[in-house]
C-alpha positions as CSV (number, residue, x, y, z in Angstrom):
1,M,17.2,87.5,5.9
2,A,17.4,85.0,8.8
3,L,20.5,86.7,10.2
4,L,18.8,90.1,10.1
5,A,15.7,88.8,11.8
6,R,17.7,86.8,14.4
7,D,19.7,89.9,15.4
8,L,17.1,92.7,15.2
9,V,14.2,91.2,17.1
10,P,16.3,90.5,20.3
11,A,18.0,93.9,20.0
12,A,14.5,95.5,20.0
13,A,13.8,93.6,23.3
14,I,16.7,95.3,24.8
15,L,16.5,98.8,23.2
16,M,12.8,99.5,23.8
17,P,12.8,99.1,27.6
18,A,16.2,100.7,27.9
19,G,15.0,103.8,25.9
20,F,11.9,104.0,28.1
21,F,13.7,103.9,31.4
22,L,16.8,105.9,30.4
23,S,14.6,108.7,29.0
24,A,12.8,109.0,32.4
25,A,16.0,108.9,34.5
26,G,17.0,112.0,36.4
27,R,15.7,114.4,39.0
28,R,12.4,116.2,38.5
29,T,11.9,114.9,35.0
30,E,8.8,116.4,33.5
31,K,9.3,115.3,29.9
32,P,11.5,112.6,28.3
33,S,15.1,113.3,27.6
34,R,16.8,112.8,24.3
35,L,17.4,109.2,25.1
36,I,13.8,108.5,24.0
37,L,15.4,108.1,20.6
38,V,16.7,104.7,21.8
39,L,13.0,103.6,22.2
40,Y,12.3,104.6,18.6
41,L,15.4,102.8,17.4
42,G,14.1,99.7,19.2
43,A,10.7,100.1,17.5
44,I,12.4,100.4,14.1
45,S,14.6,97.4,14.9
46,L,11.5,95.3,15.8
47,A,9.6,96.4,12.6
48,V,12.5,95.6,10.3
49,G,13.2,92.3,12.0
50,V,9.6,91.1,11.8
51,V,9.3,92.1,8.2
52,A,12.6,90.2,7.4
53,L,11.3,87.2,9.3
54,G,8.1,87.3,7.3
55,I,9.9,87.5,4.0
56,G,12.2,84.8,5.0
57,L,9.3,82.5,6.0
58,L,7.4,83.2,2.7
59,A,10.5,82.9,0.5
60,G,12.1,79.8,2.1
């Protein structure tokens, strides 16, 4: 569990801002590009990492 939390939480810190800025990149962008999925991947990574951290703290 610790390895999962240790890897996923920092990955979310990279993926979420990257998804935000990459989805808005380009000329005359009126709506987010498909790279907005990187933002959602970061959010899922953060959620799973925090849940793993909580389980690890309660179990250990």
